[in-house]
Backbone as JSON, one array per atom type, in Angstrom:
{
  "sequence": "MKCFFHPEVPAIGVCKYCQRGLCLDCAAIVDDVVACKHRHENEVQQLGQLAARNLFQSKRVSSAYMRNAIFYGLVGVLFAGFGLVQYRFLGLQAMFFMMIGLFLLYAAGANYFEGRKHK",
  "N": [[9.46, 0.6, 2.11], [7.33, -0.15, 4.79], [6.93, -1.94, 7.91], [4.14, -4.05, 8.25], [2.9, -4.56, 10.68], [4.2, -2.87, 12.43], [4.2, 0.2, 11.71], [6.09, 2.25, 11.88], [8.59, 1.19, 11.58], [11.1, 0.15, 9.28], [10.6, -2.31, 6.7], [12.1, -5.54, 6.29], [11.66, -7.58, 4.63], [9.24, -9.55, 2.73], [6.33, -11.34, 3.51], [5.95, -14.63, 2.39], [3.49, -15.85, 2.23], [1.31, -14.01, 2.83], [2.13, -11.66, 1.68], [2.83, -9.33, 3.05], [4.74, -6.56, 4.26], [7.5, -7.0, 6.46], [9.12, -6.38, 9.58], [12.27, -6.82, 11.35], [11.59, -7.93, 13.82], [9.13, -9.12, 13.36], [9.49, -10.97, 11.38], [10.08, -14.31, 10.29], [12.31, -16.86, 9.36], [11.78, -19.38, 7.13], [12.78, -22.18, 5.66], [14.61, -20.7, 4.02], [12.96, -18.6, 3.28], [10.95, -15.72, 3.86], [8.53, -15.36, 6.44], [5.52, -14.51, 8.25], [6.08, -14.21, 11.65], [4.99, -16.59, 13.97], [2.51, -16.69, 12.72], [2.24, -17.36, 9.89], [4.05, -19.38, 9.42], [3.76, -22.21, 9.17], [2.15, -22.38, 6.87], [3.82, -21.28, 4.9], [5.87, -23.16, 4.92], [4.44, -25.37, 3.98], [3.83, -24.45, 1.41], [6.38, -24.48, 0.29], [6.91, -27.24, 0.34], [4.92, -28.1, -1.38], [5.75, -26.91, -3.78], [8.16, -28.31, -4.17], [7.17, -30.92, -4.53], [5.75, -30.51, -6.9], [7.83, -29.97, -8.72], [9.15, -32.44, -8.68], [7.1, -34.1, -9.68], [6.84, -33.01, -12.21], [9.21, -33.82, -13.43], [8.75, -36.57, -13.49], [6.59, -36.67, -15.24], [7.8, -35.75, -17.54], [9.58, -37.85, -18.12], [7.73, -39.87, -18.68], [6.52, -38.9, -21.01], [8.75, -39.07, -22.71], [9.2, -41.84, -22.77], [6.84, -42.63, -24.04], [7.24, -41.36, -26.5], [9.43, -42.78, -27.54], [8.32, -45.37, -27.74], [6.09, -44.93, -29.52], [7.54, -44.02, -31.71], [9.1, -46.26, -32.45], [7.09, -48.2, -33.03], [5.76, -46.8, -35.02], [7.72, -46.67, -37.04], [7.89, -49.39, -37.59], [5.27, -49.96, -38.6], [5.16, -48.18, -40.83], [7.36, -49.1, -42.3], [6.59, -51.77, -42.79], [4.37, -51.28, -44.39], [5.6, -50.08, -46.61], [7.27, -52.16, -47.53], [5.41, -54.13, -48.16], [3.85, -53.03, -50.13], [3.68, -53.71, -52.87], [2.31, -56.12, -52.77], [0.03, -55.79, -51.22], [-1.23, -53.4, -51.9], [-3.66, -50.96, -51.56], [-4.16, -51.58, -48.9], [-1.64, -51.64, -47.81], [-1.05, -48.96, -47.95], [-2.7, -48.06, -45.93], [-1.39, -49.11, -43.67], [1.0, -47.65, -43.87], [0.0, -45.05, -43.44], [-0.9, -45.26, -40.79], [1.57, -45.7, -39.6], [2.85, -43.23, -40.17], [1.21, -41.51, -38.7], [1.74, -42.45, -36.11], [4.44, -41.79, -35.94], [4.2, -39.03, -36.01], [2.86, -38.7, -33.55], [4.9, -39.57, -31.88], [6.8, -37.54, -32.22], [5.29, -35.36, -31.23], [4.96, -36.14, -28.53], [7.64, -36.19, -27.74], [8.42, -33.45, -27.96], [6.62, -32.29, -26.18], [7.42, -33.5, -23.82], [9.9, -32.3, -23.52], [9.19, -29.77, -22.68], [8.63, -30.06, -20.0], [10.97, -30.39, -18.61]],
  "CA": [[8.33, -0.15, 2.6], [7.28, -0.22, 6.24], [6.38, -3.16, 8.47], [2.69, -4.02, 8.33], [2.48, -4.56, 12.08], [4.88, -1.74, 13.07], [4.32, 1.16, 10.6], [7.22, 3.17, 12.04], [9.84, 0.44, 11.38], [11.22, -0.3, 7.88], [10.48, -3.75, 6.47], [13.3, -6.21, 5.77], [11.23, -8.6, 3.69], [7.81, -9.71, 2.49], [5.86, -12.69, 3.83], [5.66, -15.43, 1.19], [2.09, -16.26, 2.25], [0.34, -12.9, 2.8], [2.73, -10.56, 0.93], [2.94, -8.12, 3.88], [6.08, -6.18, 4.66], [7.79, -7.41, 7.84], [10.36, -5.9, 10.18], [13.11, -7.87, 11.91], [10.9, -8.58, 14.93], [7.95, -9.84, 12.87], [9.86, -11.92, 10.32], [10.66, -15.61, 10.61], [12.89, -17.49, 8.17], [11.34, -20.76, 6.99], [13.35, -22.74, 4.41], [15.19, -19.58, 3.28], [11.89, -17.72, 2.84], [10.42, -14.91, 4.96], [7.13, -15.58, 6.8], [5.09, -13.82, 9.47], [6.42, -15.0, 12.83], [3.85, -17.12, 14.74], [1.27, -16.56, 11.97], [2.2, -18.07, 8.61], [5.22, -20.25, 9.25], [3.33, -23.52, 8.66], [1.66, -22.22, 5.5], [4.97, -21.08, 4.02], [6.55, -24.45, 4.81], [3.62, -26.2, 3.11], [4.03, -23.95, 0.05], [7.68, -25.0, -0.15], [6.75, -28.67, 0.08], [4.1, -28.22, -2.59], [6.61, -26.58, -4.93], [9.1, -29.43, -4.36], [6.41, -32.03, -5.12], [5.44, -30.17, -8.29], [9.05, -30.16, -9.52], [9.37, -33.88, -8.8], [6.09, -34.63, -10.57], [7.14, -32.55, -13.55], [10.25, -34.69, -13.98], [8.13, -37.85, -13.78], [5.77, -36.49, -16.44], [8.73, -35.65, -18.65], [10.09, -39.19, -18.47], [6.63, -40.62, -19.29], [6.42, -38.44, -22.4], [9.88, -39.6, -23.48], [8.94, -43.27, -23.0], [5.81, -42.71, -25.08], [7.84, -40.96, -27.77], [10.24, -43.91, -28.03], [7.41, -46.45, -28.14], [5.38, -44.53, -30.73], [8.51, -43.95, -32.8], [9.44, -47.62, -32.89], [5.93, -48.83, -33.66], [5.51, -46.07, -36.26], [8.69, -47.13, -38.04], [7.5, -50.75, -37.99], [4.09, -49.89, -39.46], [5.51, -47.54, -42.1], [8.25, -50.02, -43.02], [5.79, -52.89, -43.27], [3.56, -50.79, -45.51], [6.47, -49.89, -47.78], [7.73, -53.46, -48.03], [4.28, -54.93, -48.66], [3.03, -52.23, -51.05], [3.45, -54.46, -54.12], [1.41, -57.26, -52.58], [-1.23, -55.43, -50.56], [-1.84, -52.23, -52.54], [-4.24, -49.94, -50.69], [-4.02, -51.99, -47.51], [-0.3, -51.21, -47.4], [-1.14, -47.52, -47.72], [-3.3, -47.91, -44.61], [-0.31, -49.34, -42.7], [1.91, -46.5, -43.92], [-0.67, -43.91, -42.8], [-0.83, -45.5, -39.34], [2.97, -45.47, -39.22], [3.12, -41.79, -40.17], [0.51, -40.92, -37.56], [2.49, -42.8, -34.9], [5.66, -40.98, -35.93], [3.77, -37.7, -35.59], [2.59, -38.78, -32.12], [6.2, -39.66, -31.23], [7.36, -36.19, -32.21], [4.5, -34.53, -30.31], [5.32, -36.53, -27.16], [9.01, -35.76, -27.48], [8.48, -32.01, -27.72], [5.88, -32.02, -24.95], [8.29, -33.91, -22.7], [10.97, -31.3, -23.35], [8.63, -28.62, -21.97], [8.54, -30.36, -18.58], [12.29, -30.62, -18.0]],
  "C": [[8.46, -0.25, 4.12], [6.67, -1.55, 6.67], [4.86, -3.02, 8.59], [2.21, -3.88, 9.77], [3.09, -3.41, 12.88], [5.15, -0.69, 12.0], [5.49, 2.12, 10.72], [8.57, 2.5, 11.74], [9.92, 0.01, 9.91], [11.17, -1.84, 7.79], [11.8, -4.31, 5.91], [12.95, -7.27, 4.73], [9.73, -8.65, 3.59], [7.44, -11.15, 2.8], [5.47, -13.41, 2.54], [4.18, -15.78, 1.1], [1.14, -15.08, 2.05], [0.87, -11.66, 2.1], [2.78, -9.25, 1.73], [4.4, -7.85, 4.2], [6.3, -6.48, 6.14], [9.11, -6.81, 8.31], [11.12, -7.09, 10.76], [12.41, -8.63, 13.03], [9.74, -9.45, 14.46], [8.28, -10.95, 11.88], [10.43, -13.21, 10.92], [11.16, -16.21, 9.3], [12.5, -18.97, 8.17], [11.84, -21.26, 5.64], [13.85, -21.63, 3.49], [14.15, -18.62, 2.71], [11.36, -16.98, 4.06], [8.94, -15.21, 5.16], [6.8, -14.76, 8.03], [5.35, -14.74, 10.66], [5.15, -15.33, 13.61], [2.52, -16.97, 14.02], [1.24, -17.47, 10.75], [3.39, -19.0, 8.39], [4.84, -21.61, 8.67], [2.88, -23.43, 7.2], [2.81, -22.06, 4.51], [5.75, -22.39, 3.85], [5.77, -25.39, 3.89], [3.73, -25.76, 1.65], [5.35, -24.46, -0.52], [7.61, -26.47, -0.49], [5.95, -28.91, -1.19], [4.93, -27.93, -3.84], [7.6, -27.71, -5.21], [8.39, -30.62, -4.98], [6.09, -31.76, -6.58], [6.65, -30.35, -9.19], [9.32, -31.64, -9.74], [8.38, -34.49, -9.78], [6.34, -34.21, -12.01], [8.21, -33.42, -14.2], [9.68, -36.07, -14.32], [7.3, -37.77, -15.06], [6.68, -36.43, -17.67], [9.23, -37.03, -19.08], [8.98, -40.04, -19.1], [6.44, -40.19, -20.74], [7.55, -39.01, -23.26], [9.7, -41.09, -23.76], [7.89, -43.45, -24.09], [6.38, -42.37, -26.45], [8.65, -42.1, -28.36], [9.33, -45.04, -28.53], [6.69, -46.11, -29.45], [6.32, -44.47, -31.93], [8.84, -45.33, -33.35], [8.27, -48.3, -33.61], [5.59, -48.12, -34.97], [6.45, -46.49, -37.36], [8.32, -48.53, -38.52], [6.3, -50.73, -38.94], [4.43, -49.3, -40.82], [6.41, -48.45, -42.93], [7.5, -51.21, -43.58], [4.94, -52.47, -44.47], [4.39, -50.61, -46.77], [6.88, -51.21, -48.4], [6.6, -54.23, -48.7], [3.41, -54.19, -49.68], [2.71, -52.98, -52.35], [2.38, -55.52, -53.96], [0.04, -56.85, -52.04], [-1.92, -54.22, -51.16], [-2.34, -51.21, -51.52], [-4.15, -50.31, -49.2], [-2.65, -51.57, -46.97], [-0.28, -49.71, -47.15], [-1.74, -47.24, -46.34], [-2.23, -48.11, -43.52], [0.68, -48.17, -42.69], [1.29, -45.27, -43.24], [-0.65, -44.06, -41.27], [0.58, -45.23, -38.84], [3.31, -43.99, -39.17], [2.42, -41.09, -39.01], [1.25, -41.22, -36.26], [3.81, -42.04, -34.81], [5.34, -39.54, -35.55], [3.53, -37.67, -34.07], [3.9, -38.87, -31.33], [6.84, -38.29, -31.14], [6.62, -35.28, -31.24], [4.83, -34.85, -28.86], [6.72, -36.08, -26.81], [9.06, -34.26, -27.13], [7.69, -31.59, -26.48], [6.7, -32.41, -23.72], [9.41, -32.93, -22.46], [10.48, -30.08, -22.61], [8.68, -28.82, -20.46], [9.88, -30.59, -17.91], [12.7, -29.49, -17.13]]
}
């Protein structure tokens, strides 16, 4: 690959922003990434900051899913347990509580597995 700005000189890297081949004179290192010198240095730095924010936000989302999974799991166990214990006295109403409990346990599992995707 040759430098975009100097076609006779071999490129040493590719600009993270514009994907052009750059020679040693045209390349600038910004946060361990190659950028066009005096052209795309700010844009490449902003891309790096954006990626760092996305990683941080992904971890926050993961923890929110885990909190939801714990809450739904606990409430689901309470509803299902109450339905089981009260089945003799409430009949079909107890079945309603058990169904809510099972749905909440399903939601807990769904939140848990979704949170694992964001780690």
